[in-house]
Structures are given as structure tokens and as C-alpha cells.
C-alpha positions in Angstrom: 0.7 -8.7 28.8 -1.1 -7.5 31.9 -2.3 -10.1 34.5 -6.1 -10.1 34.0 -6.5 -10.3 37.8 -4.5 -7.2 38.6 -6.3 -4.3 40.3 -4.9 -1.6 38.0 -5.9 -3.3 34.7 -8.5 -0.7 34.0 -8.0 3.1 33.7 -10.2 6.1 33.1 -8.6 8.3 30.5 -9.0 11.6 28.8 -8.1 10.9 25.2 -5.8 13.3 23.3 -4.5 13.5 19.7 -4.3 10.7 17.2 -1.0 8.9 16.7 0.5 6.9 13.8 -0.7 3.3 14.0 -4.4 3.6 14.6 -4.2 4.8 18.2 -4.9 7.9 20.2 -2.7 9.2 22.9 -3.7 9.6 26.6 -1.6 10.0 29.8 -1.9 8.2 33.1 0.3 9.5 36.0 2.6 11.1 33.5 2.9 7.9 31.4 1.9 7.7 27.8 -1.0 5.4 27.0 -1.7 4.4 23.3 -5.5 3.8 23.2 -7.3 1.9 20.4 -11.1 2.1 19.8 -11.1 5.7 21.1 -11.3 9.2 19.5 -9.7 12.5 20.4 -11.6 14.4 23.1 -13.4 11.4 24.5 -13.3 10.2 28.1 -13.1 6.4 28.2 -12.7 3.4 30.5 -9.8 1.4 29.0 -8.3 -2.0 29.6 -4.5 -2.2 29.6 -3.4 -4.8 27.0 0.4 -4.3 27.2 3.0 -2.6 29.3 6.5 -1.5 28.4 9.1 0.6 30.2 8.0 3.8 28.5 4.3 3.4 27.7 1.1 1.4 28.0 -1.2 0.0 25.4 -4.9 -0.1 26.1 -8.4 -0.7 24.5 -11.3 1.6 25.2 -14.0 -0.7 26.4 -16.5 1.9 27.7 -17.1 5.3 26.2 -18.0 7.7 29.1 -18.1 10.9 27.0 -18.3 10.2 23.3 -17.0 12.3 20.4 -19.5 13.7 17.9 -17.5 11.8 15.3 -18.3 8.4 16.8 -20.5 6.0 15.0 -21.6 2.4 15.4 -19.1 0.1 13.7 -20.7 -1.6 10.7 -18.8 -4.8 11.2 -19.9 -7.3 14.0 -16.3 -8.5 14.3 -14.9 -5.0 15.0 -14.1 -3.9 18.6 -11.7 -4.4 21.5 -10.1 -7.8 21.4 -11.7 -8.7 18.1 -10.5 -8.5 14.5 -7.5 -6.4 14.0 -8.1 -5.7 10.3 -9.7 -2.2 10.8 -8.8 0.6 13.1 -11.4 3.3 12.7 -14.8 1.7 12.1 -16.0 3.6 15.1 -15.4 7.0 13.4 -17.4 8.6 10.6 -15.6 8.6 7.2 -15.0 12.4 7.2 -13.5 12.0 10.7 -11.3 9.1 9.6 -9.8 11.3 6.8 -9.2 14.1 9.3 -7.4 11.7 11.6 -5.2 10.4 8.8 -4.4 14.0 7.7 -3.4 14.8 11.3 -1.1 11.8 11.3 0.6 12.8 8.0 1.0 16.4 9.2 2.5 15.3 12.5 5.0 12.9 10.9 6.1 15.5 8.4 6.7 18.1 11.0 8.3 15.9 13.6 10.5 13.8 11.4 11.2 16.0 8.4 10.7 19.5 9.8 8.0 20.3 7.2 4.9 22.2 8.1 2.1 21.4 5.7 -1.7 21.3 5.8 -2.9 18.0 4.5 -6.3 17.1 3.0 -7.0 13.4 2.6 -8.9 12.9 -0.7 -11.6 10.3 -1.2 -10.8 7.6 -3.7 -13.8 7.1 -6.0 -14.8 3.5 -6.3 -15.8 2.6 -9.9 -19.1 0.7 -9.7 -21.1 -0.5 -12.7 -23.6 -2.6 -10.8 -25.3 -0.7 -8.0 -26.1 -4.0 -6.3 -22.4 -4.3 -5.5 -22.4 -1.2 -3.3 -22.1 -2.3 0.3 -22.0 1.2 1.9 -19.6 4.1 2.3 -16.1 2.9 3.1 -16.9 -0.7 2.6 -16.5 -3.3 -0.2 -13.2 -2.0 -1.6 -10.5 -4.5 -0.7 -9.8 -6.7 -3.8 -7.1 -8.8 -2.1 -7.8 -10.3 1.3 -5.5 -12.8 3.1 -7.3 -15.0 5.6 -5.6 -17.0 8.3 -6.6 -20.6 8.9 -6.5 -22.4 12.2 -7.6 -26.1 12.4 -9.5 -25.6 9.1 -11.4 -22.5 10.3 -11.0 -19.2 8.5 -10.5 -15.9 10.2 -8.5 -12.7 10.5 -5.8 -12.0 13.1 -6.5 -9.9 16.2 -4.5 -6.8 16.7 -0.9 -7.4 17.6 -1.6 -11.1 18.1 -1.3 -14.5 16.4 -4.8 -15.3 17.7 -7.6 -15.5 15.1 -11.0 -14.0 15.0 -13.2 -16.4 13.1 -15.3 -14.6 10.5 -18.0 -15.6 8.0 -17.8 -12.3 6.1 -15.5 -9.3 5.7 -17.3 -6.0 5.1 -14.3 -4.2 3.6 -13.7 -7.0 1.2 -14.8 -6.4 -2.4 -18.1 -8.2 -3.2 -16.1 -10.2 -5.8 -14.0 -11.7 -3.0 -17.0 -12.4 -0.9 -18.7 -14.2 -3.8 -16.0 -16.9 -3.5 -17.3 -17.8 0.0 -13.8 -18.5 1.4 -14.8 -17.7 5.0 -17.8 -19.9 4.8 -15.9 -23.1 4.2 -13.3 -25.2 6.1 -9.8 -25.5 4.7 -8.1 -28.5 6.5 -4.4 -28.5 6.2 -4.1 -24.8 5.1 -2.3 -22.1 7.0 -3.7 -19.2 4.9 -6.0 -18.5 2.0 -5.8 -15.3 0.0 -8.8 -14.3 -2.2 -8.0 -12.0 -5.1 -10.4 -10.4 -7.6 -10.0 -7.9 -10.4 -12.8 -5.3 -10.0 -12.3 -4.3 -13.7 -12.4 -7.7 -15.3 -13.9 -10.0 -12.7 -10.9 -12.4 -12.8 -10.6 -14.4 -9.6 -7.7 -16.1 -7.9 -7.1 -18.0 -4.7 -3.6 -18.3 -3.2 -3.4 -21.3 -0.8 -0.6 -21.8 1.7 -0.3 -25.2 3.2 0.6 -26.1 6.8 3.5 -28.5 6.8 4.0 -31.1 4.1 0.4 -32.4 4.2 -1.7 -31.4 1.2 -4.5 -29.1 2.1 -8.1 -30.0 1.0 -9.7 -27.3 -1.2 -13.5 -27.0 -0.7 -15.9 -26.4 -3.6 -16.4 -22.6 -3.7 -19.5 -20.7 -4.8 -17.9 -19.5 -8.1 -15.1 -20.8 -10.3 -11.6 -19.6 -9.4 -8.0 -20.2 -10.5 -5.8 -21.7 -7.7 -2.2 -21.2 -6.7 -1.2 -23.9 -4.3 2.0 -23.6 -2.1 5.1 -21.6 -2.9 5.6 -21.1 -6.6 8.7 -22.6 -8.3 11.2 -20.1 -9.5 10.6 -19.2 -13.2 7.3 -21.1 -13.4 4.4 -19.2 -14.8 1.5 -18.6 -12.5 -2.3 -18.0 -12.8 -3.0 -14.3 -13.0 -5.7 -11.7 -12.9 -6.1 -8.9 -15.5 -6.4 -5.3 -14.3 -7.6 -2.6 -16.7 -6.4 1.0 -16.3 -7.1 3.8 -18.8 -7.7 1.3 -21.6 -4.5 -0.8 -21.0 -4.6 -4.3 -19.6 -2.1 -5.4 -16.9 -1.4 -9.0 -16.0 -0.7 -9.5 -12.3 0.5 -13.1 -11.5 -0.2 -14.9 -8.2 -0.1 -12.6 -5.2 2.0 -9.9 -7.0 1.5 -6.3 -5.9 -1.4 -4.3 -7.2 -3.3 -1.5 -5.5 -6.1 -3.1 -3.4 -8.7 -0.3 -3.9 -10.4 -0.5 -7.3 -10.0 3.2 -7.9 -6.5 3.7 -6.6 -4.4 2.5 -9.6 -5.9 5.0 -12.1 -6.0 7.8 -9.5 -2.4 7.4 -8.6 -1.3 7.0 -12.2 -3.1 10.2 -13.2 -1.6 12.0 -10.1 1.9 10.9 -11.0 1.6 12.2 -14.6 0.0 15.4 -13.4 2.9 16.0 -10.9 5.8 15.1 -13.2 4.5 16.7 -16.4 6.5 14.4 -18.7 7.7 16.0 -21.9 8.5 14.3 -25.2 12.0 13.0 -25.4 12.6 13.0 -21.7 14.2 10.1 -19.7 12.0 8.8 -16.9 12.7 6.2 -14.1 10.0 4.1 -12.5 11.6 2.6 -9.4 10.0 -0.4 -7.6 7.9 -0.5 -10.8 6.0 -3.7 -10.1 4.0 -4.8 -13.2 4.5 -1.5 -15.0 1.6 0.8 -14.0 3.4 4.1 -13.9 5.9 3.1 -16.6 3.0 2.7 -19.1 1.7 6.2 -18.6 5.2 7.8 -18.6 6.1 6.0 -21.9 3.1 7.4 -23.7 4.0 10.9 -22.6 7.7 10.9 -23.3 7.1 9.4 -26.7 9.3 7.3 -29.1 12.2 9.7 -28.7 12.1 9.4 -24.9 12.9 6.5 -22.6 11.4 4.9 -19.5 13.4 2.5 -17.4 11.6 0.5 -14.8 13.4 -1.2 -12.0 12.0 -4.1 -9.9 13.5 -6.8 -7.8 10.7 -9.4 -7.9 11.3 -11.8 -10.8 7.6 -12.5 -11.5 6.7 -8.8 -11.4 9.5 -8.2 -14.0 8.1 -10.9 -16.3 4.6 -9.4 -15.9 5.9 -5.9 -16.6 7.7 -7.0 -19.7 4.6 -8.7 -21.0 2.3 -5.8 -20.1 4.5 -3.2 -21.8 5.7 -5.3 -24.8 4.2 -2.9 -27.3 6.1 0.1 -26.0 9.6 0.1 -27.6 10.7 3.0 -25.4 10.4 1.0 -22.2 13.2 -1.0 -20.6 12.5 -3.2 -17.5 15.6 -4.1 -15.3 15.5 -6.7 -12.6 17.4 -6.2 -9.3 17.6 -4.2 -6.1 16.9 -0.5 -6.9 20.1 0.7 -5.2 22.2 -1.8 -7.2 20.6 -1.2 -10.6 20.7 2.6 -10.2 24.5 2.4 -9.8 24.8 0.4 -13.1 22.6 2.5 -15.3 23.7 5.0 -18.0 21.5 6.8 -20.6 22.4 8.3 -23.9 21.8 8.5 -27.7 23.4 5.9 -29.9 25.3 7.0 -32.9 23.2 7.6 -35.9 19.9 7.6 -33.9 17.6 10.1 -32.3 16.4 7.4 -29.9 17.3 7.5 -26.2 18.6 4.3 -24.8 19.7 2.8 -21.5 22.8 0.8 -20.8 23.5 -1.6 -17.9 26.4 -4.0 -17.3 27.9 -3.6 -20.7 24.7 -3.9 -22.8 22.5 -1.3 -24.4 23.6 1.7 -26.6 26.9 1.7 -28.3 28.8 5.0 -28.7 27.2 8.3 -28.8 26.7 10.8 -25.9 26.2 9.2 -22.5 24.8 10.8 -19.3 24.3 9.5 -15.8 20.9 11.0 -15.1 17.2 11.1 -15.8 14.8 14.0 -16.2 12.0 12.7 -14.0 11.7 9.9 -11.4 8.8 8.1 -9.8 9.3 5.7 -6.9 6.7 3.6 -5.1 8.7 1.6 -2.5 7.4 -0.9 0.0 6.2 0.2 3.5 9.8 0.3 4.7 10.5 3.2 2.3 13.4 3.9 0.0 16.1 4.5 2.6 19.2 6.7 2.7 21.2 4.9 0.0 18.5 4.9 -2.6 17.6 8.5 -1.8 21.2 9.5 -2.3 21.3 7.9 -5.7 18.0 9.4 -6.8 19.0 12.9 -5.6 22.1 12.8 -7.7 20.7 11.5 -11.0 17.2 13.1 -11.1 17.1 16.3 -13.1 13.7 18.1 -12.9 11.1 16.4 -10.7 10.6 13.4 -8.4 7.2 11.8 -7.5 7.3 9.7 -4.3 4.3 7.4 -3.8 4.1 6.0 -0.2 1.8 4.0 2.0 3.6 4.9 5.2 3.7 8.5 6.5 6.6 7.7 8.8 9.0 6.4 6.3 7.9 9.0 3.7 8.7 11.8 6.2 12.1 10.1 7.0 13.0 10.0 3.3 11.8 13.5 2.6 14.3 14.6 5.3 17.0 12.8 3.4 16.0 14.4 0.1 16.0 17.8 1.8 19.6 17.3 3.0 20.5 16.6 -0.6 19.0 19.8 -2.1 15.4 18.7 -2.9 12.3 20.5 -1.7 8.8 19.3 -1.2 6.6 21.1 -3.8 3.2 19.4 -3.3 1.8 16.7 -1.2 -1.4 14.8 -1.9 -3.0 12.1 0.4 -5.6 9.6 -0.6 -8.0 7.5 1.5 -7.2 4.3 -0.4 -7.8 2.1 2.7 -11.1 3.2 4.4 -11.8 2.0 8.0 -8.0 1.3 8.5 -5.2 3.5 9.7 -3.5 3.4 6.3 -3.2 6.3 3.9 -1.6 6.6 0.5 0.5 9.8 -0.2 2.2 11.3 -3.2 5.0 13.8 -2.7 6.4 15.9 -5.5 9.9 17.2 -5.1 11.9 19.8 -7.0 15.5 21.1 -6.8 15.9 24.1 -4.6 
């Protein structure tokens, strides 16, 4: 970090294009400066926050010539040196989406050599009670993890372990705020996560304790179910229920689920539209979580088709099997995707028209066997699929691949890997599933050719 007393701590900068990570790019004496709290085209006075051999980091603390896209941040905790949870509160929502589109376009071109115009679509927020509406781009986050320091609750500052104490989070869903987590002290806790289902109203609090001392839980404003400490392997956990297209999904503990209330249905519909599943086809759902995409695929491929979901998290696998227990054409396999893909076979058992999967010596017996699937959807973590998984998918997928990603950089990297293996980007959609932040959800559809 820069010495606060140094004479060159402040710079006047002409701000250039947006960069991946919630920054804009400027230059000072030929050196790149990544500037937060600025917008392209602005002239700002910035305070240097970090120096490396190749670039500087800085916060815009004074806007000398503002952009027409600049607005007053709605949150009192946003701004230079404050809460790091949001990146673009100082930009209008249409401008935020243009910035995210520019980031996706730049990553595709620079990393994958793909030139593509990108439109970031709004994610509709289903609201039954108009009193719940906080304002455009606010009140959407159904899962919020707060950090606790000496009992006080807050959110981390950008690139820091320091905490910004807060008594309210404007992007948190009203159901999270109803709990009042930030308005209480949590002695002995290291973090508290508030989870709400926007579709059912189920509420859950995940408490992480500091050291061996038992944390004290305050009386909250509404009843909640509590998960204390690290869950024991194999032990059932409290859960929330999420409803999508008439199907209920159980999500235990802090298991993965889309944080925007409208994202799960939107992405499920987008995957089905992209892959166009046909009756009798074999489909793979990689990194399947609690079974969101597998459910929709199973209904489309029908009883003569097969959907195989692969997930490494044990609790998510248990949830997925429970959620899809009525679908006889779904098989959920636990393990690392790269490992399970290498073990799978598909085929039709003798005397049956049903497609089955086989792994590790179990599954169908006799009949015709193939080492492939017609369609594949993958929704990997932020780190992406990687070369080994892409290689396996590229070999076994037959007709189409849908790649859901929350990180444009790793998506672009993996699209380059797919291109080297004979797969072409057919369509790309981007969704503003994380308003006010730098993050954007993308779905790429790939075909052979």
C-alpha cells in the first residue's frame, strides 16, 4: 500500500475503457492505473491504493468532469474506501449493463479470438407484494454473508480484510433484511449468512463461530432456522425450498442456488431453448447442484431418454436425488466432473427401450453401449471448467453444449479450448443477475463445426 504521506499519492486522470473486475483503465506517465468509482470518459482526482511493478490501483475521490451516466449511489456505505460489495452504484442501470457487455466483448475477443456484440439482458424480479420493491437494481440478493468483528456485523471493504459496519444492505432481498442480522451483535461469531427463498419465504441463518467458544445468537425479528458451525459429514441440514416452474427444490445449508429471485427460472428456460432437447436423447448436467437444469431436461427427453447429473458436493447430491426422486430417467452421480465423465457409459439394456447409464461396473447390463451424450449443459464454479473437462466434453457431446458462466474471463478461456477441439460458438446471452456489482451471468451455446 502507498504511504499516506507521500507527495505522489494523488493523481489527476483521464479515465478510459472499463476493465474486468469493476475498474476502469487510465494511464499515468505510461503506466496503467486501474481506477474504481470512476466511469469511462471522466476526468477524476484519484488516490493511489496499491502499487505493483506493472500497474497502480486507485480510487476516484473527486469527479472533475462527470459522465452523463453517473448517478448518486443509493447506498450510504458505497464509495471509496467503504463497502466492497458493489462496484457500479455510481452508474445508471442501463450504463451498468453496457459496461458489463463491454467486459464480456473484450474478454471474448482478447482471450478466445471471438468478435461478438453482446447485450446484457435485465433479469425480471418476480414480486407479488409491491411493498417489497426497494428500487431498480436493489433488493435482489437472497443470500448475504456478513463478516463479524468483535460482535459487530459488516461487509468487507474492497481487497481488504477490514470491515465496513452496516445496519442495512440495499441489494439484500427484503426477506433477508427482515431478519435484522446487521442490527444485532453476534459475540463469538466470525460470519453470519442470511438466506431467504423469495418463492416460499423460507429463512435460514448460517453461523460460523470464531475459535472454540460458542457464539451467542441474538433474538431476531422473525423466526429462522439456524445452522451452527461446520456441518458433520452425512448429517441432514436445515434447508430452504425454492420453487421454479411448478417444481420444488430443497437447498440445504449454504448450498448453491442462484441469488437473484428471477435467475433460476430465466436460466433454466434459456438452457432448454438453446439445447432444444428431443425425446429419447441423452443429456448431461455437469456441476448439477441440486438439479435445476436436470429437472427441465428430464421432462423434455421423456421416459425413453436419460439425464445424468454430476456433482462433487455430497449435500448437493443428496438434495438433487430428493428433488428429482419422481423422475425415473434421471441419474445423479457424485464426484469430480473430470473423473466421473471418464467412467460413464450410456446405452440400452437388452429387452428394453429405456436408455441407461453405467459407471464403475453398475448400471445397464448387455445391449448397445456408447461413450457419448446428445446434449450437455455445464454450470461450473467461477474458476471455470478447465482444459481437462473441456477435452472430455468435446469428445462425448454430440449435438449441442450450453455453458453457463458467472465469469467472462474463464468462459472466454474455455471457449478457446472448445474451439481448438472443433466446437463453435453459436449464440451468447448475458444476464444482469447481479445489479450494482461487476458480475454478469452468461450462457454460451456451442455446436460442432
